[in-house]
N, CA, C and O atoms as a CHARMM CRD file, in Angstrom:
* protein
*
  352
    1    1 MET  N      0.83800  -1.17900   0.00000 PROA 1      0.00000
    2    1 MET  CA     0.00000   0.00000   0.00000 PROA 1      0.00000
    3    1 MET  C      0.88900   1.25100   0.00000 PROA 1      0.00000
    4    1 MET  O      1.74200   1.40300   0.87500 PROA 1      0.00000
    5    2 PRO  N      0.69600   2.13300  -0.96500 PROA 2      0.00000
    6    2 PRO  CA     1.53400   3.33500  -1.02400 PROA 2      0.00000
    7    2 PRO  C      1.20900   4.29900   0.11600 PROA 2      0.00000
    8    2 PRO  O      0.08100   4.35500   0.60600 PROA 2      0.00000
    9    3 ASP  N      2.22300   5.05200   0.51900 PROA 3      0.00000
   10    3 ASP  CA     2.00800   6.05100   1.56900 PROA 3      0.00000
   11    3 ASP  C      1.10100   7.15500   1.06100 PROA 3      0.00000
   12    3 ASP  O      1.24000   7.63200  -0.06600 PROA 3      0.00000
   13    4 ARG  N      0.16800   7.55100   1.91600 PROA 4      0.00000
   14    4 ARG  CA    -0.73600   8.63700   1.56500 PROA 4      0.00000
   15    4 ARG  C     -0.18700   9.94400   2.11600 PROA 4      0.00000
   16    4 ARG  O      0.28100   9.99900   3.25300 PROA 4      0.00000
   17    5 LYS  N     -0.24700  10.97900   1.31700 PROA 5      0.00000
   18    5 LYS  CA     0.17900  12.29000   1.79400 PROA 5      0.00000
   19    5 LYS  C     -0.84500  12.83200   2.77800 PROA 5      0.00000
   20    5 LYS  O     -2.05300  12.68200   2.59800 PROA 5      0.00000
   21    6 LYS  N     -0.33800  13.45100   3.80200 PROA 6      0.00000
   22    6 LYS  CA    -1.19400  14.09800   4.78300 PROA 6      0.00000
   23    6 LYS  C     -1.33300  15.57000   4.42500 PROA 6      0.00000
   24    6 LYS  O     -0.51100  16.12000   3.69200 PROA 6      0.00000
   25    7 LEU  N     -2.36600  16.19600   4.94000 PROA 7      0.00000
   26    7 LEU  CA    -2.63600  17.59500   4.63300 PROA 7      0.00000
   27    7 LEU  C     -1.48300  18.50300   5.04900 PROA 7      0.00000
   28    7 LEU  O     -1.18700  19.48300   4.36600 PROA 7      0.00000
   29    8 ILE  N     -0.83900  18.18300   6.15400 PROA 8      0.00000
   30    8 ILE  CA     0.26500  19.01000   6.65500 PROA 8      0.00000
   31    8 ILE  C      1.44300  19.02500   5.67700 PROA 8      0.00000
   32    8 ILE  O      2.23400  19.96800   5.68300 PROA 8      0.00000
   33    9 GLU  N      1.56800  18.00400   4.84700 PROA 9      0.00000
   34    9 GLU  CA     2.66200  17.94200   3.87800 PROA 9      0.00000
   35    9 GLU  C      2.40900  18.82500   2.66000 PROA 9      0.00000
   36    9 GLU  O      3.33900  19.17400   1.93400 PROA 9      0.00000
   37   10 VAL  N      1.14500  19.18200   2.44300 PROA 10     0.00000
   38   10 VAL  CA     0.78800  19.91500   1.23500 PROA 10     0.00000
   39   10 VAL  C      0.44500  21.37300   1.52300 PROA 10     0.00000
   40   10 VAL  O      0.92200  22.27700   0.83700 PROA 10     0.00000
   41   11 ALA  N     -0.38400  21.59400   2.54000 PROA 11     0.00000
   42   11 ALA  CA    -0.82900  22.96700   2.81200 PROA 11     0.00000
   43   11 ALA  C     -1.22000  23.11700   4.26900 PROA 11     0.00000
   44   11 ALA  O     -1.64300  22.16500   4.92500 PROA 11     0.00000
   45   12 LEU  N     -1.06900  24.34100   4.75800 PROA 12     0.00000
   46   12 LEU  CA    -1.44200  24.67600   6.13200 PROA 12     0.00000
   47   12 LEU  C     -1.72000  26.17800   6.17700 PROA 12     0.00000
   48   12 LEU  O     -0.91600  26.95500   5.66200 PROA 12     0.00000
   49   13 PRO  N     -2.83500  26.61400   6.77900 PROA 13     0.00000
   50   13 PRO  CA    -3.15000  28.04800   6.82200 PROA 13     0.00000
   51   13 PRO  C     -2.32200  28.76600   7.88700 PROA 13     0.00000
   52   13 PRO  O     -2.81700  29.05500   8.97600 PROA 13     0.00000
   53   14 LEU  N     -1.08400  29.04400   7.57200 PROA 14     0.00000
   54   14 LEU  CA    -0.15000  29.59600   8.56000 PROA 14     0.00000
   55   14 LEU  C     -0.54400  30.96900   9.07800 PROA 14     0.00000
   56   14 LEU  O     -0.32400  31.26700  10.25300 PROA 14     0.00000
   57   15 GLU  N     -1.12000  31.81100   8.23200 PROA 15     0.00000
   58   15 GLU  CA    -1.50000  33.14800   8.70100 PROA 15     0.00000
   59   15 GLU  C     -2.55600  33.07500   9.79800 PROA 15     0.00000
   60   15 GLU  O     -2.45400  33.77100  10.80800 PROA 15     0.00000
   61   16 ALA  N     -3.56400  32.23900   9.60200 PROA 16     0.00000
   62   16 ALA  CA    -4.62100  32.09700  10.60600 PROA 16     0.00000
   63   16 ALA  C     -4.06600  31.47900  11.88700 PROA 16     0.00000
   64   16 ALA  O     -4.43600  31.89100  12.98700 PROA 16     0.00000
   65   17 ILE  N     -3.18900  30.50300  11.75000 PROA 17     0.00000
   66   17 ILE  CA    -2.58900  29.85500  12.92300 PROA 17     0.00000
   67   17 ILE  C     -1.72400  30.85000  13.68600 PROA 17     0.00000
   68   17 ILE  O     -1.80100  30.92300  14.91200 PROA 17     0.00000
   69   18 ASN  N     -0.90500  31.61600  12.97600 PROA 18     0.00000
   70   18 ASN  CA    -0.03700  32.59500  13.63200 PROA 18     0.00000
   71   18 ASN  C     -0.83700  33.67600  14.34700 PROA 18     0.00000
   72   18 ASN  O     -0.46100  34.11900  15.43200 PROA 18     0.00000
   73   19 LYS  N     -1.94400  34.10000  13.73600 PROA 19     0.00000
   74   19 LYS  CA    -2.79000  35.12700  14.34900 PROA 19     0.00000
   75   19 LYS  C     -3.36200  34.62300  15.67800 PROA 19     0.00000
   76   19 LYS  O     -3.31000  35.33200  16.68200 PROA 19     0.00000
   77   20 GLU  N     -3.90300  33.40900  15.68600 PROA 20     0.00000
   78   20 GLU  CA    -4.47300  32.84400  16.91700 PROA 20     0.00000
   79   20 GLU  C     -3.37900  32.52600  17.93400 PROA 20     0.00000
   80   20 GLU  O     -3.58400  32.68100  19.13800 PROA 20     0.00000
   81   21 PHE  N     -2.22500  32.08400  17.45300 PROA 21     0.00000
   82   21 PHE  CA    -1.09400  31.80200  18.33200 PROA 21     0.00000
   83   21 PHE  C     -0.69100  33.06700  19.08600 PROA 21     0.00000
   84   21 PHE  O     -0.49200  33.04100  20.30100 PROA 21     0.00000
   85   22 SER  N     -0.57200  34.17200  18.35400 PROA 22     0.00000
   86   22 SER  CA    -0.18800  35.43600  18.97900 PROA 22     0.00000
   87   22 SER  C     -1.23600  35.91100  19.97200 PROA 22     0.00000
   88   22 SER  O     -0.89900  36.38600  21.05700 PROA 22     0.00000
   89   23 ARG  N     -2.50300  35.78600  19.60500 PROA 23     0.00000
   90   23 ARG  CA    -3.58000  36.20600  20.49600 PROA 23     0.00000
   91   23 ARG  C     -3.58000  35.37300  21.77100 PROA 23     0.00000
   92   23 ARG  O     -3.71500  35.90700  22.87200 PROA 23     0.00000
   93   24 GLU  N     -3.42700  34.06900  21.61400 PROA 24     0.00000
   94   24 GLU  CA    -3.45200  33.17600  22.77000 PROA 24     0.00000
   95   24 GLU  C     -2.23600  33.39500  23.67300 PROA 24     0.00000
   96   24 GLU  O     -2.33900  33.30400  24.89600 PROA 24     0.00000
   97   25 LYS  N     -1.11100  33.67600  23.07400 PROA 25     0.00000
   98   25 LYS  CA     0.09900  33.86700  23.86000 PROA 25     0.00000
   99   25 LYS  C      0.09100  35.18900  24.63500 PROA 25     0.00000
  100   25 LYS  O      0.75900  35.31000  25.66200 PROA 25     0.00000
  101   26 SER  N     -0.66300  36.17700  24.14400 PROA 26     0.00000
  102   26 SER  CA    -0.67600  37.48300  24.79200 PROA 26     0.00000
  103   26 SER  C     -1.72200  37.58900  25.90500 PROA 26     0.00000
  104   26 SER  O     -1.81600  38.63400  26.54900 PROA 26     0.00000
  105   27 ILE  N     -2.50100  36.54700  26.14800 PROA 27     0.00000
  106   27 ILE  CA    -3.48700  36.57500  27.22700 PROA 27     0.00000
  107   27 ILE  C     -2.73600  36.62800  28.55900 PROA 27     0.00000
  108   27 ILE  O     -1.87100  35.79300  28.82400 PROA 27     0.00000
  109   28 ARG  N     -3.06800  37.60300  29.38300 PROA 28     0.00000
  110   28 ARG  CA    -2.33900  37.79200  30.63600 PROA 28     0.00000
  111   28 ARG  C     -3.14400  37.43000  31.87800 PROA 28     0.00000
  112   28 ARG  O     -2.54900  37.12100  32.91000 PROA 28     0.00000
  113   29 HSD  N     -4.45800  37.45700  31.82000 PROA 29     0.00000
  114   29 HSD  CA    -5.23800  37.11600  33.01200 PROA 29     0.00000
  115   29 HSD  C     -6.55100  36.45700  32.58800 PROA 29     0.00000
  116   29 HSD  O     -7.05800  36.68500  31.49000 PROA 29     0.00000
  117   30 GLY  N     -7.08200  35.63500  33.49200 PROA 30     0.00000
  118   30 GLY  CA    -8.34000  34.95700  33.22500 PROA 30     0.00000
  119   30 GLY  C     -8.22200  33.68000  32.41400 PROA 30     0.00000
  120   30 GLY  O     -9.23700  33.10900  32.01600 PROA 30     0.00000
  121   31 HSD  N     -7.02800  33.22900  32.16500 PROA 31     0.00000
  122   31 HSD  CA    -6.81100  32.01300  31.37900 PROA 31     0.00000
  123   31 HSD  C     -6.04200  31.01800  32.25100 PROA 31     0.00000
  124   31 HSD  O     -5.11700  31.41700  32.95800 PROA 31     0.00000
  125   32 PRO  N     -6.40300  29.73700  32.21500 PROA 32     0.00000
  126   32 PRO  CA    -5.71400  28.75400  33.07100 PROA 32     0.00000
  127   32 PRO  C     -4.20000  28.71800  32.88100 PROA 32     0.00000
  128   32 PRO  O     -3.46900  28.36100  33.80500 PROA 32     0.00000
  129   33 SER  N     -3.72600  29.08400  31.69800 PROA 33     0.00000
  130   33 SER  CA    -2.28200  29.02900  31.46000 PROA 33     0.00000
  131   33 SER  C     -1.52200  30.08000  32.26400 PROA 33     0.00000
  132   33 SER  O     -0.29900  29.99800  32.38000 PROA 33     0.00000
  133   34 THR  N     -2.22200  31.06000  32.81700 PROA 34     0.00000
  134   34 THR  CA    -1.53700  32.10900  33.57900 PROA 34     0.00000
  135   34 THR  C     -1.28200  31.70300  35.03100 PROA 34     0.00000
  136   34 THR  O     -0.65700  32.45800  35.77600 PROA 34     0.00000
  137   35 LEU  N     -1.75400  30.53000  35.44300 PROA 35     0.00000
  138   35 LEU  CA    -1.52700  30.07800  36.81300 PROA 35     0.00000
  139   35 LEU  C     -0.04700  29.81600  37.07800 PROA 35     0.00000
  140   35 LEU  O      0.44000  30.01000  38.19200 PROA 35     0.00000
  141   36 HSD  N      0.64300  29.38400  36.06500 PROA 36     0.00000
  142   36 HSD  CA     2.05900  29.06900  36.21100 PROA 36     0.00000
  143   36 HSD  C      2.76600  29.44700  34.92200 PROA 36     0.00000
  144   36 HSD  O      2.26700  29.15200  33.83600 PROA 36     0.00000
  145   37 LEU  N      3.90000  30.08500  35.02100 PROA 37     0.00000
  146   37 LEU  CA     4.64600  30.44200  33.81700 PROA 37     0.00000
  147   37 LEU  C      5.52800  29.26300  33.39400 PROA 37     0.00000
  148   37 LEU  O      6.51900  28.93000  34.04500 PROA 37     0.00000
  149   38 TRP  N      5.13600  28.65900  32.30100 PROA 38     0.00000
  150   38 TRP  CA     5.90500  27.53400  31.76800 PROA 38     0.00000
  151   38 TRP  C      7.02900  28.07400  30.91100 PROA 38     0.00000
  152   38 TRP  O      6.85800  29.08900  30.23500 PROA 38     0.00000
  153   39 TRP  N      8.17000  27.41800  30.92700 PROA 39     0.00000
  154   39 TRP  CA     9.28700  27.88900  30.13200 PROA 39     0.00000
  155   39 TRP  C      9.15600  27.49000  28.68300 PROA 39     0.00000
  156   39 TRP  O      9.78600  28.10700  27.82400 PROA 39     0.00000
  157   40 ALA  N      8.38400  26.50900  28.38600 PROA 40     0.00000
  158   40 ALA  CA     8.18900  26.12500  26.98100 PROA 40     0.00000
  159   40 ALA  C      6.69600  25.96200  26.71400 PROA 40     0.00000
  160   40 ALA  O      6.21300  24.85400  26.48200 PROA 40     0.00000
  161   41 ARG  N      5.99300  27.05200  26.74900 PROA 41     0.00000
  162   41 ARG  CA     4.55100  27.01300  26.57000 PROA 41     0.00000
  163   41 ARG  C      4.20400  26.75400  25.10500 PROA 41     0.00000
  164   41 ARG  O      4.79400  27.35100  24.20500 PROA 41     0.00000
  165   42 ARG  N      3.25000  25.86900  24.87700 PROA 42     0.00000
  166   42 ARG  CA     2.79700  25.57300  23.52600 PROA 42     0.00000
  167   42 ARG  C      1.31700  25.91400  23.42500 PROA 42     0.00000
  168   42 ARG  O      0.46900  25.16000  23.90100 PROA 42     0.00000
  169   43 PRO  N      1.00900  27.03300  22.81300 PROA 43     0.00000
  170   43 PRO  CA    -0.39500  27.41900  22.69100 PROA 43     0.00000
  171   43 PRO  C     -1.22200  26.37800  21.95000 PROA 43     0.00000
  172   43 PRO  O     -0.75400  25.75300  20.99900 PROA 43     0.00000
  173   44 LEU  N     -2.43100  26.20600  22.39300 PROA 44     0.00000
  174   44 LEU  CA    -3.29200  25.15800  21.86300 PROA 44     0.00000
  175   44 LEU  C     -3.69100  25.37900  20.41400 PROA 44     0.00000
  176   44 LEU  O     -3.95100  24.41000  19.70000 PROA 44     0.00000
  177   45 ALA  N     -3.74600  26.62500  19.95900 PROA 45     0.00000
  178   45 ALA  CA    -4.16300  26.88700  18.57200 PROA 45     0.00000
  179   45 ALA  C     -3.24900  26.16800  17.59100 PROA 45     0.00000
  180   45 ALA  O     -3.72800  25.48500  16.68600 PROA 45     0.00000
  181   46 SER  N     -1.96500  26.31000  17.75600 PROA 46     0.00000
  182   46 SER  CA    -1.04100  25.66300  16.82500 PROA 46     0.00000
  183   46 SER  C     -1.03500  24.14700  17.01200 PROA 46     0.00000
  184   46 SER  O     -0.88100  23.40300  16.04300 PROA 46     0.00000
  185   47 CYS  N     -1.20000  23.69100  18.24100 PROA 47     0.00000
  186   47 CYS  CA    -1.23400  22.23900  18.49000 PROA 47     0.00000
  187   47 CYS  C     -2.43200  21.59300  17.80600 PROA 47     0.00000
  188   47 CYS  O     -2.30000  20.54300  17.17700 PROA 47     0.00000
  189   48 ARG  N     -3.60300  22.22100  17.92900 PROA 48     0.00000
  190   48 ARG  CA    -4.80300  21.67100  17.28700 PROA 48     0.00000
  191   48 ARG  C     -4.64000  21.61500  15.77900 PROA 48     0.00000
  192   48 ARG  O     -5.00500  20.62000  15.15300 PROA 48     0.00000
  193   49 ALA  N     -4.09600  22.67200  15.18600 PROA 49     0.00000
  194   49 ALA  CA    -3.93600  22.72000  13.73100 PROA 49     0.00000
  195   49 ALA  C     -2.96400  21.64800  13.24600 PROA 49     0.00000
  196   49 ALA  O     -3.23500  20.95600  12.26500 PROA 49     0.00000
  197   50 VAL  N     -1.84800  21.51500  13.92500 PROA 50     0.00000
  198   50 VAL  CA    -0.83700  20.53900  13.50500 PROA 50     0.00000
  199   50 VAL  C     -1.34900  19.11000  13.68500 PROA 50     0.00000
  200   50 VAL  O     -1.13600  18.26900  12.81200 PROA 50     0.00000
  201   51 LEU  N     -2.00900  18.82700  14.78400 PROA 51     0.00000
  202   51 LEU  CA    -2.54900  17.47800  14.99900 PROA 51     0.00000
  203   51 LEU  C     -3.58900  17.12100  13.94300 PROA 51     0.00000
  204   51 LEU  O     -3.54700  16.03200  13.37100 PROA 51     0.00000
  205   52 PHE  N     -4.51400  18.03000  13.68500 PROA 52     0.00000
  206   52 PHE  CA    -5.55200  17.75300  12.69300 PROA 52     0.00000
  207   52 PHE  C     -4.93800  17.53400  11.31500 PROA 52     0.00000
  208   52 PHE  O     -5.26600  16.56200  10.63400 PROA 52     0.00000
  209   53 ALA  N     -4.04600  18.43600  10.90400 PROA 53     0.00000
  210   53 ALA  CA    -3.46000  18.34200   9.57100 PROA 53     0.00000
  211   53 ALA  C     -2.56800  17.12000   9.40700 PROA 53     0.00000
  212   53 ALA  O     -2.39200  16.62900   8.29200 PROA 53     0.00000
  213   54 SER  N     -2.00500  16.62400  10.49800 PROA 54     0.00000
  214   54 SER  CA    -1.15800  15.43500  10.38700 PROA 54     0.00000
  215   54 SER  C     -1.97400  14.14300  10.38500 PROA 54     0.00000
  216   54 SER  O     -1.46200  13.09200  10.00200 PROA 54     0.00000
  217   55 LEU  N     -3.22700  14.21100  10.80600 PROA 55     0.00000
  218   55 LEU  CA    -4.07400  13.01900  10.81000 PROA 55     0.00000
  219   55 LEU  C     -4.93700  12.87400   9.56500 PROA 55     0.00000
  220   55 LEU  O     -5.31800  11.76100   9.20200 PROA 55     0.00000
  221   56 VAL  N     -5.24800  13.98400   8.90900 PROA 56     0.00000
  222   56 VAL  CA    -6.15400  13.97900   7.76500 PROA 56     0.00000
  223   56 VAL  C     -5.37800  13.81600   6.46500 PROA 56     0.00000
  224   56 VAL  O     -4.35700  14.47100   6.25600 PROA 56     0.00000
  225   57 ASP  N     -5.86700  12.94300   5.59900 PROA 57     0.00000
  226   57 ASP  CA    -5.24400  12.75000   4.28400 PROA 57     0.00000
  227   57 ASP  C     -5.49200  13.96400   3.40200 PROA 57     0.00000
  228   57 ASP  O     -6.55500  14.58200   3.45700 PROA 57     0.00000
  229   58 ASP  N     -4.50000  14.29400   2.59100 PROA 58     0.00000
  230   58 ASP  CA    -4.68400  15.32800   1.58800 PROA 58     0.00000
  231   58 ASP  C     -5.60600  14.76800   0.50400 PROA 58     0.00000
  232   58 ASP  O     -5.54500  13.57400   0.21300 PROA 58     0.00000
  233   59 PRO  N     -6.44900  15.59400  -0.09500 PROA 59     0.00000
  234   59 PRO  CA    -7.34200  15.08500  -1.15000 PROA 59     0.00000
  235   59 PRO  C     -6.60900  14.43900  -2.32600 PROA 59     0.00000
  236   59 PRO  O     -7.17200  13.56900  -2.99100 PROA 59     0.00000
  237   60 SER  N     -5.38200  14.84000  -2.59300 PROA 60     0.00000
  238   60 SER  CA    -4.63600  14.21600  -3.69300 PROA 60     0.00000
  239   60 SER  C     -4.27900  12.76400  -3.38700 PROA 60     0.00000
  240   60 SER  O     -3.93700  12.00700  -4.29600 PROA 60     0.00000
  241   61 ALA  N     -4.35400  12.37200  -2.12900 PROA 61     0.00000
  242   61 ALA  CA    -4.06600  10.99000  -1.74800 PROA 61     0.00000
  243   61 ALA  C     -5.28100  10.08100  -1.95200 PROA 61     0.00000
  244   61 ALA  O     -5.19500   8.86500  -1.78400 PROA 61     0.00000
  245   62 ARG  N     -6.41700  10.69200  -2.31800 PROA 62     0.00000
  246   62 ARG  CA    -7.63800   9.91900  -2.54600 PROA 62     0.00000
  247   62 ARG  C     -8.19900  10.21600  -3.93600 PROA 62     0.00000
  248   62 ARG  O     -9.23300  10.87200  -4.05600 PROA 62     0.00000
  249   63 PRO  N     -7.53300   9.74400  -4.97500 PROA 63     0.00000
  250   63 PRO  CA    -7.98900  10.04800  -6.33600 PROA 63     0.00000
  251   63 PRO  C     -9.32600   9.40800  -6.69600 PROA 63     0.00000
  252   63 PRO  O     -9.98900   9.85600  -7.63100 PROA 63     0.00000
  253   64 ASP  N     -9.73000   8.37400  -5.97400 PROA 64     0.00000
  254   64 ASP  CA   -11.03200   7.76700  -6.24800 PROA 64     0.00000
  255   64 ASP  C    -12.18000   8.70000  -5.83800 PROA 64     0.00000
  256   64 ASP  O    -13.22900   8.69600  -6.48200 PROA 64     0.00000
  257   65 GLU  N    -11.99700   9.49400  -4.78400 PROA 65     0.00000
  258   65 GLU  CA   -13.02000  10.43100  -4.33900 PROA 65     0.00000
  259   65 GLU  C    -12.90400  11.78800  -5.02800 PROA 65     0.00000
  260   65 GLU  O    -13.91400  12.44300  -5.28500 PROA 65     0.00000
  261   66 PHE  N    -11.67900  12.21000  -5.32800 PROA 66     0.00000
  262   66 PHE  CA   -11.42300  13.51300  -5.94300 PROA 66     0.00000
  263   66 PHE  C    -10.55900  13.30800  -7.18400 PROA 66     0.00000
  264   66 PHE  O     -9.34100  13.48000  -7.12500 PROA 66     0.00000
  265   67 PRO  N    -11.18100  12.94100  -8.31100 PROA 67     0.00000
  266   67 PRO  CA   -10.40200  12.56600  -9.49700 PROA 67     0.00000
  267   67 PRO  C     -9.71100  13.72600 -10.21900 PROA 67     0.00000
  268   67 PRO  O     -8.69200  13.51600 -10.87600 PROA 67     0.00000
  269   68 THR  N    -10.24500  14.93900 -10.11000 PROA 68     0.00000
  270   68 THR  CA    -9.64500  16.05100 -10.83800 PROA 68     0.00000
  271   68 THR  C     -8.91700  16.99600  -9.88000 PROA 68     0.00000
  272   68 THR  O     -9.17700  17.01200  -8.67700 PROA 68     0.00000
  273   69 GLU  N     -8.00800  17.77300 -10.44100 PROA 69     0.00000
  274   69 GLU  CA    -7.26600  18.77000  -9.64900 PROA 69     0.00000
  275   69 GLU  C     -8.22200  19.78800  -9.03900 PROA 69     0.00000
  276   69 GLU  O     -8.02000  20.23700  -7.91000 PROA 69     0.00000
  277   70 GLU  N     -9.25200  20.14900  -9.77800 PROA 70     0.00000
  278   70 GLU  CA   -10.21400  21.14200  -9.29900 PROA 70     0.00000
  279   70 GLU  C    -10.95900  20.62800  -8.06400 PROA 70     0.00000
  280   70 GLU  O    -11.12400  21.36100  -7.08900 PROA 70     0.00000
  281   71 LEU  N    -11.40300  19.38900  -8.10600 PROA 71     0.00000
  282   71 LEU  CA   -12.09300  18.80600  -6.94500 PROA 71     0.00000
  283   71 LEU  C    -11.14400  18.65700  -5.75900 PROA 71     0.00000
  284   71 LEU  O    -11.54700  18.85900  -4.61300 PROA 71     0.00000
  285   72 GLN  N     -9.90800  18.31100  -6.02400 PROA 72     0.00000
  286   72 GLN  CA    -8.92400  18.19200  -4.94600 PROA 72     0.00000
  287   72 GLN  C     -8.68200  19.54600  -4.29500 PROA 72     0.00000
  288   72 GLN  O     -8.59700  19.64000  -3.07000 PROA 72     0.00000
  289   73 GLU  N     -8.57000  20.59100  -5.10300 PROA 73     0.00000
  290   73 GLU  CA    -8.33400  21.92900  -4.56500 PROA 73     0.00000
  291   73 GLU  C     -9.53800  22.42300  -3.76800 PROA 73     0.00000
  292   73 GLU  O     -9.36900  23.07000  -2.73400 PROA 73     0.00000
  293   74 GLN  N    -10.74800  22.12800  -4.23400 PROA 74     0.00000
  294   74 GLN  CA   -11.95200  22.51700  -3.48800 PROA 74     0.00000
  295   74 GLN  C    -11.98500  21.83800  -2.12400 PROA 74     0.00000
  296   74 GLN  O    -12.27300  22.48000  -1.11300 PROA 74     0.00000
  297   75 GLU  N    -11.69200  20.55200  -2.09500 PROA 75     0.00000
  298   75 GLU  CA   -11.69400  19.82400  -0.82300 PROA 75     0.00000
  299   75 GLU  C    -10.56800  20.30900   0.08800 PROA 75     0.00000
  300   75 GLU  O    -10.75000  20.40900   1.30100 PROA 75     0.00000
  301   76 ARG  N     -9.40400  20.61100  -0.49200 PROA 76     0.00000
  302   76 ARG  CA    -8.28800  21.12600   0.29600 PROA 76     0.00000
  303   76 ARG  C     -8.66500  22.46900   0.92500 PROA 76     0.00000
  304   76 ARG  O     -8.36100  22.71200   2.09200 PROA 76     0.00000
  305   77 GLN  N     -9.32300  23.33700   0.16000 PROA 77     0.00000
  306   77 GLN  CA    -9.75500  24.62500   0.70500 PROA 77     0.00000
  307   77 GLN  C    -10.78000  24.43800   1.81700 PROA 77     0.00000
  308   77 GLN  O    -10.75600  25.16600   2.80900 PROA 77     0.00000
  309   78 ARG  N    -11.67700  23.47400   1.66100 PROA 78     0.00000
  310   78 ARG  CA   -12.65500  23.19100   2.70900 PROA 78     0.00000
  311   78 ARG  C    -11.96000  22.74200   3.98900 PROA 78     0.00000
  312   78 ARG  O    -12.33800  23.16400   5.08200 PROA 78     0.00000
  313   79 LEU  N    -10.95700  21.89700   3.86200 PROA 79     0.00000
  314   79 LEU  CA   -10.21400  21.43000   5.03000 PROA 79     0.00000
  315   79 LEU  C     -9.41400  22.56300   5.68200 PROA 79     0.00000
  316   79 LEU  O     -9.32100  22.63200   6.90800 PROA 79     0.00000
  317   80 LEU  N     -8.84300  23.44100   4.87000 PROA 80     0.00000
  318   80 LEU  CA    -8.08500  24.56700   5.41800 PROA 80     0.00000
  319   80 LEU  C     -9.01500  25.53400   6.15200 PROA 80     0.00000
  320   80 LEU  O     -8.63500  26.08800   7.18300 PROA 80     0.00000
  321   81 GLU  N    -10.22100  25.74200   5.63500 PROA 81     0.00000
  322   81 GLU  CA   -11.19900  26.58000   6.33300 PROA 81     0.00000
  323   81 GLU  C    -11.60900  25.93100   7.65500 PROA 81     0.00000
  324   81 GLU  O    -11.82500  26.62000   8.65200 PROA 81     0.00000
  325   82 LEU  N    -11.71200  24.61500   7.65500 PROA 82     0.00000
  326   82 LEU  CA   -12.02600  23.89400   8.88900 PROA 82     0.00000
  327   82 LEU  C    -10.91600  24.07500   9.92400 PROA 82     0.00000
  328   82 LEU  O    -11.18900  24.23600  11.11300 PROA 82     0.00000
  329   83 ILE  N     -9.67600  24.04800   9.47000 PROA 83     0.00000
  330   83 ILE  CA    -8.54400  24.28300  10.39700 PROA 83     0.00000
  331   83 ILE  C     -8.60000  25.69800  10.95600 PROA 83     0.00000
  332   83 ILE  O     -8.34200  25.91000  12.14000 PROA 83     0.00000
  333   84 GLU  N     -8.94000  26.67400  10.10100 PROA 84     0.00000
  334   84 GLU  CA    -9.03300  28.05200  10.57600 PROA 84     0.00000
  335   84 GLU  C    -10.10200  28.18500  11.66600 PROA 84     0.00000
  336   84 GLU  O     -9.92000  28.93800  12.62300 PROA 84     0.00000
  337   85 LYS  N    -11.20700  27.46200  11.52600 PROA 85     0.00000
  338   85 LYS  CA   -12.24400  27.48300  12.56900 PROA 85     0.00000
  339   85 LYS  C    -11.77500  26.72900  13.81200 PROA 85     0.00000
  340   85 LYS  O    -12.10900  27.09500  14.93900 PROA 85     0.00000
  341   86 LEU  N    -11.01200  25.69200  13.59100 PROA 86     0.00000
  342   86 LEU  CA   -10.54600  24.85200  14.69100 PROA 86     0.00000
  343   86 LEU  C     -9.55400  25.56800  15.61300 PROA 86     0.00000
  344   86 LEU  O     -9.52600  25.30100  16.81400 PROA 86     0.00000
  345   87 VAL  N     -8.76000  26.45400  15.07200 PROA 87     0.00000
  346   87 VAL  CA    -7.74600  27.12000  15.88700 PROA 87     0.00000
  347   87 VAL  C     -8.31100  28.24900  16.74700 PROA 87     0.00000
  348   87 VAL  O     -7.62900  28.73300  17.65000 PROA 87     0.00000
  349   88 LYS  N     -9.53100  28.67200  16.48200 PROA 88     0.00000
  350   88 LYS  CA   -10.12600  29.76600  17.27200 PROA 88     0.00000
  351   88 LYS  C    -10.63200  29.28200  18.59800 PROA 88     0.00000
  352   88 LYS  O    -11.15900  30.07100  19.38200 PROA 88     0.00000
């Protein structure tokens, strides 16, 4: 069985992830992460995006469901929009 490409290998909405990462990192009060200052804090926005994108197959890895480049790109955009919602 050939290896399937994952979404993280092809595309990732870095601007949306960076925006949420910065917002989450700048929270100073009212957030559980402020109870203790960790030396290597990993904001959840980037963790959620990376985990999701590493688990989901890229549409190009499923040519039976998405036979044309246009259909693959549409599905890829749908998945990237889902990641943008997921990081918020």
